N, C-alpha and C positions, 0 to 999 in steps of 0.2 A: 389509070389504076383501077383496082377493083372496088375502091371505096371503103374497104375494111381497115386499111392502114393509111394514115395520112402521109403525104410526102414529107420527109424530114427537112428541117430548116438547115441552111448552110451558113457558114461564116464567110467573111469577106474574101478569105483566101481559097474558098471553094471546098474546104473540108466540112464534114458534118458538124453541126452545132454540138457542144458537149452533151454527153448522155448516151444512153443505149436506145436506139431507134428500132422498134420491132417491125418486121416486115415478113410477108410470106414470100415464097420463092418467085411467084409470078410478079409481084410488085418489085422485088429486088431486080429481076431481069429487066423490067421496063425502065427502072431508074438508072441502072448501071451497066446495061448491056448494049449501049449504042456504039457502033463502029466495029470494025473487024477485030482489032486487037482486044477490045473488051469482050466481044463474043467468044474469042478463042479462050480467054481466061475463064469466062463463065462455063464453057464446055468442060474444062478441067475441074472447076469447082463443082459442077453438077455430078461428075463422076465420083468425086469424093463424098458428096452428100448422099448419093445412092448407097455407097458402102456403109456410111455411118448410119443411115436409116435402117439398113439390114441388121446392124448391130444394136438396134434399139436406141440410138441417139435421138434426142428430142430437139436440140438447138445448137446452132453454131453462131459465131461472132466474126464479122469481117471488118477489118480496119485498113488503114493505109490508103494508098493512092487509088485503089479500085473503087472506094466509096467517096472519092473526091471528084472535083471537076477536071482533074488532069485528063488531057485529051487522049494520051496513049500510055496508060499505066503498064509497067513492065511485068508486074506479077500481082499476086494477091497474098494477103496476110490474114490467116484465119485460125481460129481455135474452136474446139468443141467442148460442150459440157459433158464430162465423163460420168456423171451420176446416172446409174442404171444401164450404162453401156456394157454390152457383152464383149469383154476384152478378148476372149478366145475367138469369137467370131471375127472381130476386127483384125486379130493377128493372122487369121487365115485369108482374109480379103486383101489387106494391105498393111503389113506389119510396120511400115514406115510411119503410119498414122500415130503410133505410140511414141514417136520422136525420142528414142533413147540415145541416139548418136547424131552427130552432125551429118553423117552420110545419109541418114533418114531424111533430113531436111533437103539435102541435095537431090535425093531420088524423087521426092515429091515435086520439087521445083522443075526438074527435068521432064518428068512424066505428065504433070498436071498443070504446070505454070505458076505454082505458088506453094506456100507452106500452110500446113494445117497441123495443129498439135493439141493435146489435151489441155484444158484450162486448169493447170496445176501450178502451185507455187514453185517458182524457181529459187532454189536456195542461194544462188549466186547473188541475186539482186533483191530477193524478198518480194517479188512481184509475180502476178499471174500474167499470162499473155494478154488477157482482157484488160488488165490495168495498163500494161505496156502500150497496147494499141490506142489508149485514150490520151496519150501524151506525145506531143511532137518534140522529138529530141533536138531538132534543128532550131526551133523557135522558143521552146519551153512552154508553149501554150497547150491547153487542153483541147481535145477534139472528140468528136463522136464516133461511134461504131454502129454497124448494122447488126441486129440480132435476127437470124432467120429461123423461124419455127419449122422444123422438118418433120 
């Protein structure tokens, strides 16, 4: 790694230790881009990051199996900080990033290999995506997420 960001600690189950672990894109790729299936997911994530960067987004958060020790994660789960983002620009680049309908999530999954949504409060459960990513619904345990400064 580049030395600027330490490698995040992991729990026994291979998930990130609880908390938000800041990384730059190069460090994230080194840590989580091993193997073909992961490289494919990172390619889709990189495309979304490029669009978000053009819309003045400053950071995203990635949780789920992509940031775990799982050998072949099927997808990625991510959200972005909407503060300061040019929403008109984002609508032009990829309107599904604003995640207004379930079909938007399906489109992102199909085209990019995962989901990305604004980190906004969900009125149905009272949580933001970032809060949701830090909780394992299967085990009830807390886990960490990666924050990528873009």
